N, C-alpha and C positions, 0 to 999 in steps of 0.2 A: 503494500499499500503505499502510494506516495506520503510526503509529509503533509500536503494540503488537504488530501482525502482524511488522514488521520486527525488534523487539527478538525475538518468538518465534523469527522464521527464524535470526537471527543466533546466538542462543544454541543452536538446535537444531543448527546447522552447526559450532558448537564443541563441542557434548556428544557427538553422534554418534561422531566419530572416536576420542574418549577411551571410550567404552562398547566400541568396536571393539578397542582396544589391552587395555581391561581383560579381556574374553573371552578375547583371544589369551593375556594373561598368565594367566588362570586355568586355561585349558584345557591349556596347556605343562605346567603343574604337574601336571595330570592324565593328561599323555600323549595328550591328544587334538587333533585337527584340528577345526576350526570344522565341518567337513562330517559328522565322525564325531560330534560333539555335536549336529548337526542332528537325526541319525538316531536317537540315544539320547533325544533329547527327544521325537521322533515315538512312539518306542514306549512311553516314561514316559506321555505324553499319552494314549495310546491304551488304555491300562492291559490290553493283551492282546497276544498276538504277532500280527504282520502279516506279510502275503506281501511278497515283494520288489516284486511289481508295485504293490502298496498304498502301499509306501515310496517307490517311484519317482514315483507321482502324488503322492503328499504333499510331496515334497521337490523336485520339478520337476527331476530327474535322470533318466538313462537307467538301464534295468535293469543294464547291465555296471557302471554306476558305483556302483549300490546294492551289486552282488555284490562289487565290490573294497572298499568300505566295511566291509562284514560280514565279509570274509575277514580284515581285519587286526583287526576289532574281537573277532570270534571267537578269533582267535590268543592276543588280550590279556584273554581271558575277561568282556568286557564283555557279550557276547550269546552266545547260541548258536543253532544252528540244529535243527530238528525237522521232522520230517514232517508234512505237512499229514494230516488224519485221514480225509478223503474223497478226497483226490487224490495219488497218491503221486508224481506228476510234480512238485508243488509244495512247496517248502519255506517254512516259517514261521521267523521270527525273533524270538525272545523274549529279552529283555533279562534280563540276571543282576544279582546283588545288587551286583557291582561297579560296573555299568553305571548303577545306579540310586543308589547312593552318589555318583558323579561327577556327575549330573545335579543331585542335591540339595545338594551341597556348590557345584557353581558358581550355582545359583540362590540359595542361601543368601547367598553373598558379594555378588551383585548387590543382593538383597534387603535386605541390611544396609544398603548405602549408599542405597538408596531410602528405607528406613524412617527413617534419619537425618534426610534430607532432608525428607520427610513429617510428622515430628515437629516441626519448626520452624514448622509452620502451626497457626492455630486451628482449630477445629471446622469452621467455615464454609469455611475453604480446603481442608481435607482431604476434606470432601463434594465441593468442586468438583474436585478433583484425581482422586477417585474416580470421578466422573461423567466426566470426561475419559478416564479409562483405559477405561471401559465403552465410550464411545463410539468410541475408536478402536478396540478390539477387534471391536465391531459392523461399524464401516466395513471393515475389513481381512477380515471374514468375507463380508461382501457382495460386495466386490471379488474376492474369490477363489473364491467359490462357483460351481462349475461351469466353471470356466476350466481351459483345458489349458496356457495360456501364462501367464506372469508378466508383468502389463502394467506 
């Protein structure tokens, strides 16, 4: 492994647990678990109500686990269930204003830190970082596309 790769790996391994702790802190403040936040994030990203089956696939968890998360989130008014318009056996999960606020506040707190660091780079460095994030996103999309298992 080249020295630059070793530095990257070392820094990632130091930073990743810090992000985990930061998310835990932020989510505790919102009264959410990481799993609940993941569900709210999926609903936010989809920008439409999703079925429990869709959420199960997107989150790589069982339908009963989604139901349990939905129950707690609904009790705390982060989401609401509503009937599917064409299949009365299916329930849709719709994010509510409280859920949207929680996702936005959590993302804003993380983005504040990232943007502070980002602003320390010159334009060339910022362009490279932006390309790096686009590349990571594309790589994750390609890995996750069509898979039922998380590799």
